[in-house]
Steps between C-alpha positions, in 0.01 A plus 500: 500500500277568801446870388388368153257247663354774722464737205331233305263440792427871513411494128256211559349690791459808276332266246264366759422865621400597141295191454312557828456867408361394163253255663397763757432752225296260292304388791412834639426665154295186414311532811428874455381430143272215605356703785404810297419338167340173600416551870706204599865443603784257578453401860855414578636812335541727807635221716764364251598862410552579858723197547686575175565857616649381831719242310613770261604722782704243684659356183592854390647568841737190449624647172545837673709349769718340232534842327533689824202709378334558840503848646775583737699795626873530460574849621714358784634199321636705210706713741674200672831346400471156337548305829217700661279451196568126520402479873186708461400308200561164681290616791213615269508163317481320826209698600330446169555114548352524838184695359479227222511235766216666683295510179580140423383379848190711484402404148577132566292509816212664314528244207479218762200652666313555176598172337146356549320825449329529160480824314139623473470483119766277359501246786876485470713490817563845658854387566563590137471861591745485790750282305604807305665640819680163559626492142625863525660444849691196381614646174583843647678348802723294274584807283564714807723233659695469183561877481585502875761231431640702211523804735657322799738286291631804303368362170287810458712776342499852671330640193189287573476595864297812440240485233393842428217554237322824441128494449390536139315819595811659670713410201239653263481828707884511501524485133252779441671748725709768317861444564644853533805623664454652848429870506801718549541658848421872521804707515567741787423866443 
């Protein structure tokens, strides 16, 4: 039930990202057309687009945390027994939660500092800009804590401990290589 709720939230986040991207494209394209064709422009276009870009980045990072889509190395983890994998993964999740806490406290402090600061063009509070870090940190922290609980309590099966995924480029190169038998060894003469 909780997983279904989280998946539903991630779908809504993806929808918000698509909507923000569409608004960004329309604003920037409209601004370019107005500048070159009519020698005018949309004053708030650059500022709002910059804010939307930051929000898109942080919202996308939430979905990536859920899908375990961030980059990582597993050359050591893949060679450990399941108990070692569990211990290393628990340590790495604890470190990620600590980093998320640092991001949360820094973004919250910046949002508080900039609460009464107005943006130059829109006049909106600059705290909106820093709130994206707070939203990410809260959501990612909860997702990471949930996964850490699954690791420590043994609810995460061993098959999910190591998440190896080849890059698309590497998979494409591998499929194009000729698969021939090894060359025979030269006989002694």
